[in-house]
C-alpha positions in Angstrom: 56.5 64.9 118.2 59.3 66.8 119.1 58.7 70.5 120.4 60.6 73.5 118.8 64.3 73.4 119.1 65.6 74.7 122.4 67.5 78.1 122.1 70.6 77.6 124.3 70.6 80.4 127.1 73.5 82.7 127.2 75.5 81.6 130.1 77.5 83.7 132.6 80.8 83.0 130.5 79.4 84.4 127.3 77.8 87.5 128.9 81.0 88.1 130.9 83.0 87.9 127.8 80.9 90.4 126.0 81.1 92.8 128.8 84.9 92.6 129.1 85.4 93.2 125.3 82.9 96.3 125.6 84.7 97.5 128.6 88.2 97.2 127.0 86.9 99.1 124.0 85.5 102.0 125.9 88.6 102.0 128.1 90.6 102.5 125.0 88.4 105.2 123.7 88.7 106.9 127.0 92.4 106.6 127.1 92.9 108.1 123.6 90.5 111.0 124.3 92.4 111.8 127.4 95.9 111.6 125.6 94.3 113.9 122.8 93.1 116.3 125.4 96.2 116.4 127.3 98.3 116.7 124.0 96.2 119.6 122.9 96.6 121.3 126.4 100.3 120.7 126.5 100.8 122.2 122.9 98.5 125.2 124.1 100.5 125.9 127.2 104.1 125.5 125.7 103.0 127.7 122.7 101.9 130.5 125.1 104.9 130.2 127.3 107.2 130.4 124.5 105.2 133.7 123.3 105.3 135.2 126.5 109.1 134.3 127.3 111.5 136.7 125.8 114.3 134.0 126.2 113.2 131.6 123.3 113.9 128.0 123.8 114.1 126.2 120.4 113.8 122.6 122.0 110.4 123.7 123.2 109.3 124.1 119.7 110.7 120.6 118.9 108.4 119.2 121.6 105.3 121.2 120.2 106.0 119.7 116.8 106.3 116.2 118.1 103.1 116.5 120.1 101.3 118.0 117.2 102.4 115.8 114.5 102.7 112.3 116.1 100.1 112.6 118.8 97.3 115.3 118.3 96.8 115.5 114.6 96.8 111.7 114.1 94.2 111.3 116.7 92.0 114.0 115.2 92.5 112.7 111.7 91.5 109.3 112.9 88.3 110.4 114.3 87.3 112.5 111.3 88.2 109.8 108.6 86.2 107.2 110.7 83.2 109.5 110.1 83.8 110.7 106.6 86.0 108.2 104.7 84.3 105.2 103.1 85.6 101.9 104.8 85.0 100.0 101.4 87.4 99.6 98.5 87.3 102.9 96.2 90.3 102.4 94.4 92.5 104.4 97.1 94.9 103.3 99.8 94.6 104.6 103.4 97.1 105.8 105.8 97.4 104.6 109.5 95.6 107.8 110.3 92.7 106.9 107.9 93.5 109.5 105.3 93.2 108.6 101.6 96.7 107.8 100.3 98.1 106.7 96.9 95.8 105.4 94.2 95.5 101.5 93.6 96.8 101.5 90.1 97.8 97.9 89.5 96.3 94.2 89.9 97.9 90.9 89.8 96.7 87.4 88.8 99.1 84.9 90.5 100.4 84.0 94.0 102.5 85.9 96.4 105.6 83.9 95.9 105.4 84.0 92.2 105.0 87.8 92.5 108.1 88.1 94.8 110.1 86.0 92.5 109.1 88.0 89.4 110.0 91.2 91.0 113.3 90.2 92.3 114.1 88.7 89.0 114.1 91.9 87.2 116.0 94.0 89.8 113.4 95.1 92.4 114.4 94.8 96.0 111.9 93.9 98.8 111.6 96.5 101.4 112.6 95.8 105.0 110.0 95.7 107.5 109.3 98.9 109.4 110.9 98.9 112.8 113.0 101.1 115.2 116.4 99.9 113.6 115.2 100.3 110.0 113.4 103.6 110.9 116.5 104.9 112.3 118.7 103.5 109.2 116.3 105.4 106.8 116.5 108.8 108.6 120.4 108.6 108.8 120.7 107.5 105.3 118.4 110.4 104.0 120.3 113.0 106.1 123.7 111.7 105.1 122.6 110.6 101.7 124.0 107.1 102.2 122.6 104.3 99.9 119.9 102.0 101.5 118.4 99.9 98.6 116.0 98.0 101.0 114.7 100.9 102.9 111.4 100.3 104.6 108.2 101.9 103.3 105.2 103.3 105.5 102.4 101.2 106.2 99.3 101.9 103.8 96.2 99.9 104.1 93.6 98.4 101.7 90.8 95.9 103.0 91.9 97.1 106.5 95.4 95.3 106.2 98.7 97.0 105.6 100.8 95.8 102.5 101.6 92.2 101.9 104.7 93.0 99.6 106.7 96.0 99.1 109.5 96.6 96.4 111.7 99.5 95.7 114.5 100.5 93.2 116.7 103.3 94.6 117.8 106.0 92.1 121.6 106.6 91.8 122.2 105.4 95.6 119.9 108.3 97.0 117.6 107.0 99.5 115.3 110.1 99.2 114.5 109.1 95.6 113.3 105.6 94.7 110.5 103.8 92.6 108.5 101.9 94.9 105.2 99.7 94.9 102.9 98.0 97.4 100.9 94.9 97.1 98.0 93.8 99.1 96.3 90.2 99.0 92.7 90.3 98.3 90.0 88.5 100.5 88.9 85.1 99.3 86.3 85.5 96.7 86.7 89.1 96.2 86.3 90.9 92.9 87.4 94.1 91.5 84.7 96.5 90.5 83.4 95.4 87.2 83.8 91.6 88.1 87.5 91.0 87.5 89.1 88.2 89.5 92.6 89.1 91.0 94.9 87.8 93.6 96.6 91.2 94.6 96.0 94.9 94.1 99.0 97.2 94.2 99.9 101.0 94.4 103.0 102.2 92.5 104.4 105.9 93.1 107.8 107.4 92.8 109.5 109.0 95.8 111.0 112.3 94.7 112.3 113.8 98.1 111.9 113.7 101.8 109.7 116.6 103.2 106.9 117.1 105.6 103.3 116.0 105.3 100.9 118.9 104.8 98.2 117.2 106.8 100.1 116.0 109.9 103.6 117.7 109.6 105.3 114.2 109.9 108.6 113.7 108.2 107.7 111.6 105.1 108.6 110.8 101.5 107.0 113.4 99.1 105.8 111.5 95.8 105.7 112.6 92.1 102.4 113.6 90.9 102.3 111.7 87.8 101.5 108.2 89.3 100.8 106.8 85.8 104.3 106.8 84.8 105.3 104.9 87.9 102.4 102.3 87.2 103.7 101.8 83.8 107.4 101.3 85.1 106.2 98.5 87.2 104.1 96.9 84.4 107.1 97.2 82.0 109.2 95.3 84.8 106.9 92.5 85.2 106.5 92.0 81.6 110.2 91.6 81.4 109.7 88.6 83.8 107.3 87.1 81.5 103.9 88.5 82.7 101.4 89.6 80.3 99.0 92.7 80.8 95.7 93.3 80.2 94.4 96.9 80.5 91.1 97.8 82.0 90.7 101.3 80.5 88.8 104.0 82.6 88.6 101.6 85.7 88.1 104.9 87.4 87.6 108.3 86.0 90.8 110.2 85.7 91.4 112.7 88.5 93.7 115.0 90.2 93.9 114.7 94.0 96.1 114.7 97.0 97.4 111.8 99.1 97.7 111.3 102.8 101.0 113.4 102.9 99.4 116.3 101.0 101.0 115.5 97.7 99.3 116.3 94.4 98.5 113.0 92.5 97.0 112.5 89.2 96.0 109.5 87.1 94.2 108.5 84.0 92.1 105.9 85.7 93.5 102.8 83.7 94.2 99.7 85.8 96.5 96.9 84.2 95.9 93.5 85.4 99.1 91.5 85.2 98.9 87.7 84.7 102.0 85.9 86.1 103.0 82.6 85.1 101.0 80.5 87.4 97.8 82.5 88.1 95.7 81.0 91.1 92.4 82.4 89.9 91.1 83.0 86.4 88.5 85.5 84.9 
């Protein structure tokens, strides 16, 4: 008779690969810890120097703001949200810093290309990818009030991934105000709470102005509190493209909260599921 199956021994390559991955991970953690500590120290020293110096230098406060908003606070937020914010689906997006973002208030049955075609056919414009050039363009457009209909949107995350698609409608040529919606492709086999099959989930909000985040002090768009109105605006648009809507009442409890930028948000908790012409999954 044959003996019990032989379990392969872990060879040097396997162990060396595991050791290398662990070393890289700890190296990254140490690096970010050092950056956070040095940033905090720099902010402290610059702030004390400005207080003691009778000859104020405005540019020093700019350096303090940049270090605080874009280095120190994001690192602190990532640390705290990693501990306290659930990493599973709770009907909220997350910012790059891990803060809870806008409510997930839409779902779609249909393919990514079907959704893109439907949105474009009813007057929505797909947002440009976020990069140095597009970021600079949206900054100058906002300051100079120049139209930028395909301005990029910030990255928000669902399922640990940033948005698959993003669309917008600029209001009266003003880049500070726009209807916009992000969509995320769902993982294979994933179902909404309640057992609903969907292909994408979305978050629709209205940008009312440009301001400063209350949580990180970064420059960002500020959204209107009534997220349900923007949700219904997107639903009406897709119905105009031939989609049908099934509303899941009280998908979540209605609530008032704040998003990752500190803006007040409110919702009744309903979730429309939009069926496009060629759904890839069925209930």
